[in-house]
FIKOLZA-1660 file (N, C-alpha, C; in steps of 0.1 Angstrom, whole numbers, plus 5000, padded with zeros to 4 digits):
% residues 219
   i   px   py   pz ch aa at
   1 6802 0738 5682  A  X  N
   1 6791 0733 5690  A  X CA
   1 6795 0733 5705  A  X  C
   2 6787 0739 5713  A  X  N
   2 6790 0739 5727  A  X CA
   2 6789 0725 5734  A  X  C
   3 6799 0722 5742  A  X  N
   3 6799 0709 5748  A  X CA
   3 6787 0708 5758  A  X  C
   4 6782 0695 5760  A  X  N
   4 6771 0693 5769  A  X CA
   4 6777 0695 5783  A  X  C
   5 6769 0701 5792  A  X  N
   5 6773 0702 5806  A  X CA
   5 6772 0689 5813  A  X  C
   6 6780 0686 5822  A  X  N
   6 6780 0674 5829  A  X CA
   6 6768 0674 5839  A  X  C
   7 6764 0662 5842  A  X  N
   7 6753 0660 5851  A  X CA
   7 6758 0663 5865  A  X  C
   8 6750 0671 5873  A  X  N
   8 6754 0674 5887  A  X CA
   8 6751 0662 5895  A  X  C
   9 6756 0662 5908  A  X  N
   9 6755 0650 5916  A  X CA
   9 6741 0646 5919  A  X  C
  10 6732 0656 5922  A  X  N
  10 6719 0653 5925  A  X CA
  10 6711 0646 5914  A  X  C
  11 6715 0650 5901  A  X  N
  11 6708 0644 5890  A  X CA
  11 6713 0629 5889  A  X  C
  12 6725 0627 5891  A  X  N
  12 6730 0613 5890  A  X CA
  12 6724 0605 5901  A  X  C
  13 6723 0610 5913  A  X  N
  13 6717 0603 5924  A  X CA
  13 6702 0599 5921  A  X  C
  14 6695 0609 5916  A  X  N
  14 6681 0606 5912  A  X CA
  14 6680 0596 5901  A  X  C
  15 6688 0596 5892  A  X  N
  15 6688 0587 5881  A  X CA
  15 6692 0573 5886  A  X  C
  16 6702 0572 5894  A  X  N
  16 6706 0559 5900  A  X CA
  16 6694 0554 5909  A  X  C
  17 6688 0562 5917  A  X  N
  17 6677 0558 5925  A  X CA
  17 6666 0552 5917  A  X  C
  18 6662 0559 5906  A  X  N
  18 6651 0555 5898  A  X CA
  18 6654 0542 5891  A  X  C
  19 6667 0541 5886  A  X  N
  19 6671 0528 5879  A  X CA
  19 6670 0516 5889  A  X  C
  20 6675 0518 5901  A  X  N
  20 6675 0507 5911  A  X CA
  20 6661 0504 5915  A  X  C
  21 6653 0514 5918  A  X  N
  21 6639 0512 5922  A  X CA
  21 6631 0504 5911  A  X  C
  22 6633 0508 5899  A  X  N
  22 6627 0501 5888  A  X CA
  22 6631 0487 5886  A  X  C
  23 6644 0484 5888  A  X  N
  23 6649 0471 5887  A  X CA
  23 6643 0462 5898  A  X  C
  24 6641 0467 5910  A  X  N
  24 6635 0459 5920  A  X CA
  24 6620 0457 5918  A  X  C
  25 6613 0468 5915  A  X  N
  25 6598 0467 5914  A  X CA
  25 6594 0459 5901  A  X  C
  26 6603 0458 5891  A  X  N
  26 6600 0451 5879  A  X CA
  26 6604 0436 5880  A  X  C
  27 6611 0433 5891  A  X  N
  27 6614 0419 5893  A  X CA
  27 6628 0415 5887  A  X  C
  28 6635 0425 5882  A  X  N
  28 6649 0422 5877  A  X CA
  28 6658 0418 5888  A  X  C
  29 6656 0424 5899  A  X  N
  29 6662 0419 5912  A  X CA
  29 6651 0414 5921  A  X  C
  30 6654 0402 5926  A  X  N
  30 6644 0395 5933  A  X CA
  30 6647 0396 5948  A  X  C
  31 6637 0393 5957  A  X  N
  31 6639 0393 5971  A  X CA
  31 6651 0384 5975  A  X  C
  32 6660 0389 5983  A  X  N
  32 6672 0382 5987  A  X CA
  32 6684 0384 5979  A  X  C
  33 6682 0390 5967  A  X  N
  33 6694 0393 5958  A  X CA
  33 6703 0403 5965  A  X  C
  34 6716 0400 5964  A  X  N
  34 6726 0409 5970  A  X CA
  34 6728 0422 5960  A  X  C
  35 6729 0433 5966  A  X  N
  35 6731 0446 5959  A  X CA
  35 6745 0452 5963  A  X  C
  36 6755 0449 5954  A  X  N
  36 6768 0453 5957  A  X CA
  36 6771 0467 5951  A  X  C
  37 6776 0476 5959  A  X  N
  37 6779 0490 5955  A  X CA
  37 6788 0490 5943  A  X  C
  38 6799 0482 5943  A  X  N
  38 6809 0483 5932  A  X CA
  38 6802 0478 5919  A  X  C
  39 6796 0467 5920  A  X  N
  39 6790 0461 5908  A  X CA
  39 6779 0470 5902  A  X  C
  40 6771 0476 5911  A  X  N
  40 6760 0485 5906  A  X CA
  40 6765 0498 5901  A  X  C
  41 6776 0502 5907  A  X  N
  41 6782 0515 5902  A  X CA
  41 6788 0513 5888  A  X  C
  42 6794 0502 5886  A  X  N
  42 6800 0499 5872  A  X CA
  42 6788 0498 5862  A  X  C
  43 6778 0491 5866  A  X  N
  43 6767 0489 5857  A  X CA
  43 6760 0502 5853  A  X  C
  44 6758 0511 5863  A  X  N
  44 6751 0523 5861  A  X CA
  44 6761 0535 5856  A  X  C
  45 6774 0532 5858  A  X  N
  45 6783 0543 5854  A  X CA
  45 6784 0554 5863  A  X  C
  46 6782 0551 5876  A  X  N
  46 6783 0562 5887  A  X CA
  46 6792 0557 5898  A  X  C
  47 6795 0566 5907  A  X  N
  47 6804 0562 5918  A  X CA
  47 6797 0554 5928  A  X  C
  48 6806 0547 5937  A  X  N
  48 6800 0539 5948  A  X CA
  48 6792 0548 5957  A  X  C
  49 6797 0561 5959  A  X  N
  49 6790 0570 5968  A  X CA
  49 6776 0573 5963  A  X  C
  50 6775 0575 5950  A  X  N
  50 6761 0577 5944  A  X CA
  50 6752 0565 5946  A  X  C
  51 6758 0553 5944  A  X  N
  51 6750 0541 5946  A  X CA
  51 6746 0540 5961  A  X  C
  52 6755 0543 5970  A  X  N
  52 6753 0542 5984  A  X CA
  52 6741 0551 5988  A  X  C
  53 6741 0563 5983  A  X  N
  53 6730 0572 5986  A  X CA
  53 6717 0567 5981  A  X  C
  54 6717 0562 5969  A  X  N
  54 6704 0556 5963  A  X CA
  54 6699 0544 5971  A  X  C
  55 6709 0535 5975  A  X  N
  55 6705 0524 5983  A  X CA
  55 6700 0528 5997  A  X  C
  56 6705 0538 6003  A  X  N
  56 6701 0543 6016  A  X CA
  56 6686 0548 6015  A  X  C
  57 6683 0554 6004  A  X  N
  57 6670 0559 6002  A  X CA
  57 6660 0547 6000  A  X  C
  58 6664 0537 5993  A  X  N
  58 6656 0525 5991  A  X CA
  58 6654 0517 6004  A  X  C
  59 6664 0518 6013  A  X  N
  59 6662 0512 6026  A  X CA
  59 6650 0519 6033  A  X  C
  60 6650 0533 6032  A  X  N
  60 6639 0540 6038  A  X CA
  60 6626 0537 6033  A  X  C
  61 6625 0533 6020  A  X  N
  61 6613 0529 6013  A  X CA
  61 6609 0515 6016  A  X  C
  62 6618 0507 6022  A  X  N
  62 6615 0494 6026  A  X CA
  62 6618 0483 6015  A  X  C
  63 6624 0488 6004  A  X  N
  63 6627 0479 5993  A  X CA
  63 6641 0472 5995  A  X  C
  64 6649 0477 6003  A  X  N
  64 6663 0472 6005  A  X CA
  64 6665 0470 6020  A  X  C
  65 6672 0459 6024  A  X  N
  65 6674 0457 6038  A  X CA
  65 6688 0453 6040  A  X  C
  66 6694 0455 6052  A  X  N
  66 6707 0451 6055  A  X CA
  66 6707 0437 6061  A  X  C
  67 6715 0428 6056  A  X  N
  67 6715 0414 6061  A  X CA
  67 6728 0412 6069  A  X  C
  68 6733 0400 6069  A  X  N
  68 6745 0396 6076  A  X CA
  68 6757 0405 6072  A  X  C
  69 6764 0410 6082  A  X  N
  69 6776 0418 6080  A  X CA
  69 6773 0431 6072  A  X  C
  70 6760 0435 6073  A  X  N
  70 6757 0448 6066  A  X CA
  70 6755 0447 6052  A  X  C
  71 6755 0435 6046  A  X  N
  71 6753 0434 6031  A  X CA
  71 6739 0437 6028  A  X  C
  72 6737 0446 6018  A  X  N
  72 6724 0450 6014  A  X CA
  72 6718 0440 6004  A  X  C
  73 6705 0437 6006  A  X  N
  73 6698 0428 5998  A  X CA
  73 6684 0434 5995  A  X  C
  74 6678 0429 5984  A  X  N
  74 6664 0432 5981  A  X CA
  74 6655 0426 5992  A  X  C
  75 6647 0435 5998  A  X  N
  75 6639 0431 6010  A  X CA
  75 6628 0421 6006  A  X  C
  76 6625 0411 6014  A  X  N
  76 6614 0402 6013  A  X CA
  76 6605 0404 6025  A  X  C
  77 6593 0409 6023  A  X  N
  77 6584 0411 6034  A  X CA
  77 6579 0398 6040  A  X  C
  78 6579 0397 6053  A  X  N
  78 6574 0385 6060  A  X CA
  78 6559 0385 6058  A  X  C
  79 6553 0373 6060  A  X  N
  79 6538 0372 6060  A  X CA
  79 6531 0383 6069  A  X  C
  80 6537 0385 6081  A  X  N
  80 6531 0394 6090  A  X CA
  80 6532 0408 6084  A  X  C
  81 6544 0412 6078  A  X  N
  81 6545 0425 6072  A  X CA
  81 6536 0427 6061  A  X  C
  82 6533 0417 6053  A  X  N
  82 6524 0418 6042  A  X CA
  82 6510 0421 6047  A  X  C
  83 6506 0413 6057  A  X  N
  83 6492 0416 6063  A  X CA
  83 6491 0430 6069  A  X  C
  84 6502 0435 6075  A  X  N
  84 6502 0448 6080  A  X CA
  84 6501 0458 6069  A  X  C
  85 6508 0456 6058  A  X  N
  85 6508 0464 6046  A  X CA
  85 6493 0466 6041  A  X  C
  86 6486 0455 6040  A  X  N
  86 6472 0456 6035  A  X CA
  86 6463 0462 6045  A  X  C
  87 6466 0461 6058  A  X  N
  87 6457 0468 6067  A  X CA
  87 6459 0483 6066  A  X  C
  88 6471 0487 6064  A  X  N
  88 6474 0502 6062  A  X CA
  88 6467 0506 6049  A  X  C
  89 6468 0498 6038  A  X  N
  89 6461 0501 6026  A  X CA
  89 6446 0503 6028  A  X  C
  90 6440 0494 6036  A  X  N
  90 6426 0494 6039  A  X CA
  90 6423 0508 6046  A  X  C
  91 6431 0512 6055  A  X  N
  91 6429 0525 6062  A  X CA
  91 6429 0536 6052  A  X  C
  92 6440 0536 6044  A  X  N
  92 6441 0547 6035  A  X CA
  92 6430 0548 6024  A  X  C
  93 6427 0536 6018  A  X  N
  93 6417 0536 6008  A  X CA
  93 6403 0537 6013  A  X  C
  94 6401 0533 6026  A  X  N
  94 6388 0535 6032  A  X CA
  94 6386 0550 6034  A  X  C
  95 6396 0557 6038  A  X  N
  95 6395 0572 6039  A  X CA
  95 6392 0578 6026  A  X  C
  96 6399 0572 6015  A  X  N
  96 6397 0578 6002  A  X CA
  96 6382 0577 5998  A  X  C
  97 6376 0565 6000  A  X  N
  97 6362 0563 5995  A  X CA
  97 6353 0572 6004  A  X  C
  98 6356 0574 6017  A  X  N
  98 6348 0583 6025  A  X CA
  98 6348 0597 6020  A  X  C
  99 6360 0601 6016  A  X  N
  99 6361 0615 6012  A  X CA
  99 6355 0617 5998  A  X  C
 100 6356 0607 5990  A  X  N
 100 6349 0608 5977  A  X CA
 100 6334 0609 5978  A  X  C
 101 6328 0601 5987  A  X  N
 101 6314 0601 5990  A  X CA
 101 6310 0615 5995  A  X  C
 102 6318 0621 6004  A  X  N
 102 6315 0634 6010  A  X CA
 102 6317 0645 6000  A  X  C
 103 6323 0643 5989  A  X  N
 103 6326 0653 5979  A  X CA
 103 6314 0657 5970  A  X  C
 104 6313 0669 5966  A  X  N
 104 6302 0673 5957  A  X CA
 104 6305 0667 5943  A  X  C
 105 6317 0662 5941  A  X  N
 105 6321 0657 5928  A  X CA
 105 6321 0641 5927  A  X  C
 106 6312 0636 5936  A  X  N
 106 6312 0621 5938  A  X CA
 106 6307 0615 5924  A  X  C
 107 6297 0620 5918  A  X  N
 107 6292 0614 5906  A  X CA
 107 6303 0614 5895  A  X  C
 108 6310 0625 5894  A  X  N
 108 6321 0625 5884  A  X CA
 108 6332 0615 5887  A  X  C
 109 6335 0614 5900  A  X  N
 109 6345 0604 5905  A  X CA
 109 6340 0590 5902  A  X  C
 110 6327 0587 5904  A  X  N
 110 6322 0573 5901  A  X CA
 110 6323 0570 5886  A  X  C
 111 6320 0580 5877  A  X  N
 111 6321 0579 5863  A  X CA
 111 6336 0576 5859  A  X  C
 112 6345 0583 5865  A  X  N
 112 6359 0581 5862  A  X CA
 112 6364 0567 5866  A  X  C
 113 6359 0563 5878  A  X  N
 113 6363 0549 5883  A  X CA
 113 6357 0538 5874  A  X  C
 114 6345 0540 5870  A  X  N
 114 6339 0530 5861  A  X CA
 114 6346 0529 5848  A  X  C
 115 6351 0540 5843  A  X  N
 115 6359 0540 5831  A  X CA
 115 6372 0532 5833  A  X  C
 116 6378 0534 5845  A  X  N
 116 6390 0527 5849  A  X CA
 116 6388 0512 5850  A  X  C
 117 6376 0508 5854  A  X  N
 117 6373 0494 5855  A  X CA
 117 6375 0487 5842  A  X  C
 118 6373 0494 5831  A  X  N
 118 6374 0487 5818  A  X CA
 118 6388 0483 5815  A  X  C
 119 6398 0489 5822  A  X  N
 119 6412 0486 5820  A  X CA
 119 6416 0473 5828  A  X  C
 120 6407 0469 5837  A  X  N
 120 6410 0457 5845  A  X CA
 120 6404 0445 5838  A  X  C
 121 6413 0437 5833  A  X  N
 121 6409 0425 5826  A  X CA
 121 6407 0413 5835  A  X  C
 122 6396 0405 5832  A  X  N
 122 6394 0393 5840  A  X CA
 122 6403 0382 5836  A  X  C
 123 6407 0382 5824  A  X  N
 123 6417 0372 5820  A  X CA
 123 6422 0376 5806  A  X  C
 124 6432 0369 5801  A  X  N
 124 6437 0371 5787  A  X CA
 124 6448 0381 5786  A  X  C
 125 6451 0389 5796  A  X  N
 125 6462 0399 5795  A  X CA
 125 6474 0394 5803  A  X  C
 126 6486 0399 5799  A  X  N
 126 6497 0394 5806  A  X CA
 126 6498 0400 5820  A  X  C
 127 6506 0394 5828  A  X  N
 127 6507 0398 5842  A  X CA
 127 6511 0413 5844  A  X  C
 128 6521 0418 5837  A  X  N
 128 6525 0432 5838  A  X CA
 128 6514 0441 5835  A  X  C
 129 6506 0439 5825  A  X  N
 129 6495 0448 5821  A  X CA
 129 6484 0448 5832  A  X  C
 130 6481 0436 5838  A  X  N
 130 6471 0435 5848  A  X CA
 130 6476 0442 5861  A  X  C
 131 6489 0441 5864  A  X  N
 131 6494 0447 5876  A  X CA
 131 6493 0463 5875  A  X  C
 132 6497 0468 5863  A  X  N
 132 6497 0482 5861  A  X CA
 132 6482 0487 5862  A  X  C
 133 6473 0480 5856  A  X  N
 133 6459 0484 5857  A  X CA
 133 6454 0484 5871  A  X  C
 134 6457 0474 5878  A  X  N
 134 6453 0473 5892  A  X CA
 134 6458 0484 5901  A  X  C
 135 6471 0486 5900  A  X  N
 135 6477 0497 5908  A  X CA
 135 6472 0511 5904  A  X  C
 136 6470 0512 5891  A  X  N
 136 6465 0525 5885  A  X CA
 136 6451 0528 5891  A  X  C
 137 6442 0517 5892  A  X  N
 137 6429 0519 5897  A  X CA
 137 6430 0524 5912  A  X  C
 138 6438 0518 5920  A  X  N
 138 6438 0521 5934  A  X CA
 138 6445 0535 5936  A  X  C
 139 6455 0538 5928  A  X  N
 139 6461 0552 5929  A  X CA
 139 6450 0562 5925  A  X  C
 140 6443 0559 5915  A  X  N
 140 6432 0569 5910  A  X CA
 140 6422 0571 5921  A  X  C
 141 6418 0560 5928  A  X  N
 141 6409 0561 5939  A  X CA
 141 6414 0571 5950  A  X  C
 142 6427 0570 5953  A  X  N
 142 6432 0579 5963  A  X CA
 142 6433 0593 5957  A  X  C
 143 6436 0595 5945  A  X  N
 143 6437 0608 5939  A  X CA
 143 6423 0615 5939  A  X  C
 144 6413 0607 5936  A  X  N
 144 6399 0613 5935  A  X CA
 144 6394 0617 5949  A  X  C
 145 6401 0613 5959  A  X  N
 145 6397 0618 5973  A  X CA
 145 6400 0633 5974  A  X  C
 146 6409 0638 5966  A  X  N
 146 6413 0652 5967  A  X CA
 146 6423 0654 5979  A  X  C
 147 6427 0644 5986  A  X  N
 147 6436 0645 5997  A  X CA
 147 6451 0642 5993  A  X  C
 148 6459 0652 5992  A  X  N
 148 6472 0650 5987  A  X CA
 148 6481 0643 5996  A  X  C
 149 6479 0644 6009  A  X  N
 149 6487 0636 6019  A  X CA
 149 6483 0622 6018  A  X  C
 150 6471 0618 6016  A  X  N
 150 6467 0604 6014  A  X CA
 150 6474 0598 6002  A  X  C
 151 6474 0606 5991  A  X  N
 151 6481 0601 5979  A  X CA
 151 6496 0599 5982  A  X  C
 152 6502 0608 5989  A  X  N
 152 6516 0607 5992  A  X CA
 152 6519 0595 6000  A  X  C
 153 6511 0592 6010  A  X  N
 153 6513 0581 6019  A  X CA
 153 6511 0568 6010  A  X  C
 154 6502 0567 6001  A  X  N
 154 6500 0555 5993  A  X CA
 154 6512 0553 5984  A  X  C
 155 6516 0564 5978  A  X  N
 155 6528 0563 5969  A  X CA
 155 6540 0558 5976  A  X  C
 156 6542 0562 5989  A  X  N
 156 6553 0557 5997  A  X CA
 156 6553 0542 5998  A  X  C
 157 6541 0536 5999  A  X  N
 157 6540 0522 6000  A  X CA
 157 6540 0514 5987  A  X  C
 158 6539 0522 5976  A  X  N
 158 6537 0515 5963  A  X CA
 158 6548 0505 5959  A  X  C
 159 6560 0508 5962  A  X  N
 159 6571 0498 5958  A  X CA
 159 6569 0485 5966  A  X  C
 160 6566 0485 5978  A  X  N
 160 6564 0473 5986  A  X CA
 160 6551 0466 5982  A  X  C
 161 6541 0474 5978  A  X  N
 161 6528 0467 5973  A  X CA
 161 6532 0460 5960  A  X  C
 162 6539 0466 5951  A  X  N
 162 6542 0461 5938  A  X CA
 162 6551 0448 5940  A  X  C
 163 6561 0449 5948  A  X  N
 163 6570 0437 5950  A  X CA
 163 6562 0425 5956  A  X  C
 164 6553 0428 5966  A  X  N
 164 6545 0418 5972  A  X CA
 164 6536 0411 5962  A  X  C
 165 6529 0418 5954  A  X  N
 165 6521 0412 5944  A  X CA
 165 6529 0404 5934  A  X  C
 166 6540 0410 5929  A  X  N
 166 6548 0403 5919  A  X CA
 166 6553 0390 5924  A  X  C
 167 6557 0389 5937  A  X  N
 167 6563 0377 5942  A  X CA
 167 6553 0367 5947  A  X  C
 168 6540 0371 5948  A  X  N
 168 6530 0361 5953  A  X CA
 168 6520 0357 5943  A  X  C
 169 6517 0365 5933  A  X  N
 169 6507 0362 5924  A  X CA
 169 6511 0351 5915  A  X  C
 170 6503 0342 5912  A  X  N
 170 6506 0331 5903  A  X CA
 170 6493 0326 5895  A  X  C
 171 6495 0319 5885  A  X  N
 171 6484 0314 5877  A  X CA
 171 6475 0304 5885  A  X  C
 172 6481 0299 5896  A  X  N
 172 6473 0289 5903  A  X CA
 172 6465 0295 5915  A  X  C
 173 6465 0308 5916  A  X  N
 173 6458 0314 5927  A  X CA
 173 6447 0324 5921  A  X  C
 174 6436 0326 5929  A  X  N
 174 6426 0335 5924  A  X CA
 174 6432 0349 5924  A  X  C
 175 6430 0356 5913  A  X  N
 175 6436 0369 5912  A  X CA
 175 6428 0380 5919  A  X  C
 176 6435 0389 5925  A  X  N
 176 6428 0401 5932  A  X CA
 176 6428 0412 5922  A  X  C
 177 6432 0410 5910  A  X  N
 177 6433 0422 5900  A  X CA
 177 6422 0422 5890  A  X  C
 178 6412 0414 5891  A  X  N
 178 6402 0413 5881  A  X CA
 178 6392 0425 5883  A  X  C
 179 6384 0427 5872  A  X  N
 179 6374 0437 5872  A  X CA
 179 6363 0435 5882  A  X  C
 180 6359 0423 5884  A  X  N
 180 6348 0420 5893  A  X CA
 180 6352 0423 5907  A  X  C
 181 6365 0421 5911  A  X  N
 181 6370 0423 5924  A  X CA
 181 6369 0438 5928  A  X  C
 182 6369 0447 5918  A  X  N
 182 6369 0461 5920  A  X CA
 182 6356 0468 5918  A  X  C
 183 6347 0461 5910  A  X  N
 183 6334 0468 5907  A  X CA
 183 6326 0471 5920  A  X  C
 184 6327 0462 5930  A  X  N
 184 6320 0464 5942  A  X CA
 184 6324 0477 5950  A  X  C
 185 6337 0481 5948  A  X  N
 185 6342 0493 5954  A  X CA
 185 6335 0505 5948  A  X  C
 186 6334 0505 5935  A  X  N
 186 6327 0516 5928  A  X CA
 186 6313 0516 5931  A  X  C
 187 6306 0505 5931  A  X  N
 187 6292 0504 5934  A  X CA
 187 6289 0510 5948  A  X  C
 188 6298 0507 5958  A  X  N
 188 6296 0511 5971  A  X CA
 188 6298 0526 5972  A  X  C
 189 6307 0532 5965  A  X  N
 189 6309 0547 5965  A  X CA
 189 6296 0553 5959  A  X  C
 190 6291 0547 5948  A  X  N
 190 6279 0553 5942  A  X CA
 190 6267 0552 5951  A  X  C
 191 6267 0543 5960  A  X  N
 191 6255 0541 5969  A  X CA
 191 6255 0553 5979  A  X  C
 192 6267 0559 5982  A  X  N
 192 6267 0570 5991  A  X CA
 192 6268 0566 6006  A  X  C
 193 6268 0553 6009  A  X  N
 193 6268 0548 6022  A  X CA
 193 6283 0546 6027  A  X  C
 194 6288 0555 6035  A  X  N
 194 6302 0555 6039  A  X CA
 194 6306 0542 6046  A  X  C
 195 6299 0538 6057  A  X  N
 195 6302 0526 6064  A  X CA
 195 6303 0514 6055  A  X  C
 196 6293 0513 6046  A  X  N
 196 6293 0501 6036  A  X CA
 196 6305 0502 6027  A  X  C
 197 6308 0514 6022  A  X  N
 197 6319 0515 6012  A  X CA
 197 6333 0512 6019  A  X  C
 198 6334 0517 6031  A  X  N
 198 6346 0514 6039  A  X CA
 198 6348 0499 6041  A  X  C
 199 6337 0493 6045  A  X  N
 199 6337 0478 6047  A  X CA
 199 6341 0470 6035  A  X  C
 200 6336 0475 6023  A  X  N
 200 6339 0468 6011  A  X CA
 200 6354 0469 6008  A  X  C
 201 6360 0481 6011  A  X  N
 201 6375 0482 6009  A  X CA
 201 6382 0473 6019  A  X  C
 202 6378 0473 6031  A  X  N
 202 6384 0465 6041  A  X CA
 202 6383 0450 6037  A  X  C
 203 6372 0446 6032  A  X  N
 203 6371 0432 6028  A  X CA
 203 6380 0429 6016  A  X  C
 204 6381 0438 6007  A  X  N
 204 6390 0437 5995  A  X CA
 204 6404 0435 6000  A  X  C
 205 6409 0443 6009  A  X  N
 205 6423 0442 6014  A  X CA
 205 6425 0430 6022  A  X  C
 206 6415 0426 6030  A  X  N
 206 6416 0414 6038  A  X CA
 206 6418 0402 6029  A  X  C
 207 6410 0401 6018  A  X  N
 207 6411 0390 6009  A  X CA
 207 6425 0390 6002  A  X  C
 208 6430 0402 5999  A  X  N
 208 6443 0403 5993  A  X CA
 208 6454 0398 6002  A  X  C
 209 6453 0402 6015  A  X  N
 209 6463 0398 6025  A  X CA
 209 6462 0383 6027  A  X  C
 210 6450 0377 6026  A  X  N
 210 6449 0362 6028  A  X CA
 210 6455 0355 6016  A  X  C
 211 6454 0361 6004  A  X  N
 211 6460 0355 5992  A  X CA
 211 6475 0356 5992  A  X  C
 212 6480 0367 5995  A  X  N
 212 6495 0370 5995  A  X CA
 212 6502 0365 6007  A  X  C
 213 6495 0364 6018  A  X  N
 213 6502 0360 6031  A  X CA
 213 6492 0352 6039  A  X  C
 214 6488 0340 6035  A  X  N
 214 6478 0333 6043  A  X CA
 214 6483 0330 6057  A  X  C
 215 6474 0331 6067  A  X  N
 215 6477 0329 6081  A  X CA
 215 6480 0314 6083  A  X  C
 216 6491 0312 6091  A  X  N
 216 6494 0299 6096  A  X CA
 216 6496 0299 6111  A  X  C
 217 6497 0288 6117  A  X  N
 217 6499 0287 6132  A  X CA
 217 6512 0294 6136  A  X  C
 218 6522 0295 6127  A  X  N
 218 6535 0300 6130  A  X CA
 218 6535 0315 6128  A  X  C
 219 6527 0320 6118  A  X  N
 219 6528 0334 6114  A  X CA
 219 6520 0343 6122  A  X  C
% end
């Protein structure tokens, strides 16, 4: 039997990056947790250099930040950064609904989005399932715009969106992930009125920002 070929450096780096990104966005590592190269390298079975490259990439994504003496930690977005994040989402997804309305495939897009609404539970599902359904709906909205650059921009923010929701959502707060919260977006697209649809998206994101980062006198 021929021996298996060893993984090349780029493959190891990509696997380490994916493993670390998943650990952060799933909540295995929480905001403020220290990320030591030696410990992570032993855990993943890769070199410190490979871990360092993966962590550098996660810094660029905004999931990891350098703290005191250069120690890397899982990033925690400030309330101001969370509000900025949702304003950018409003701009991106507002563009998405405008492009869907302008498309000759608007009716098909509306039907696809209504089908996706069925995956958004008002209650009774666990948090992880609700989160995946919510993010899946918004990513689908962007993809149906037909604008690949828009999708790429949204995916770049996805890790920070996921971490923000995971660390702020609780049973004691009104959820932004319910079916009713999203139905108005689909209704507005179906109406064909671009200003109204964009306004609905902006209101959705403003409500999310207020839930996840309520304004205070200090923030």
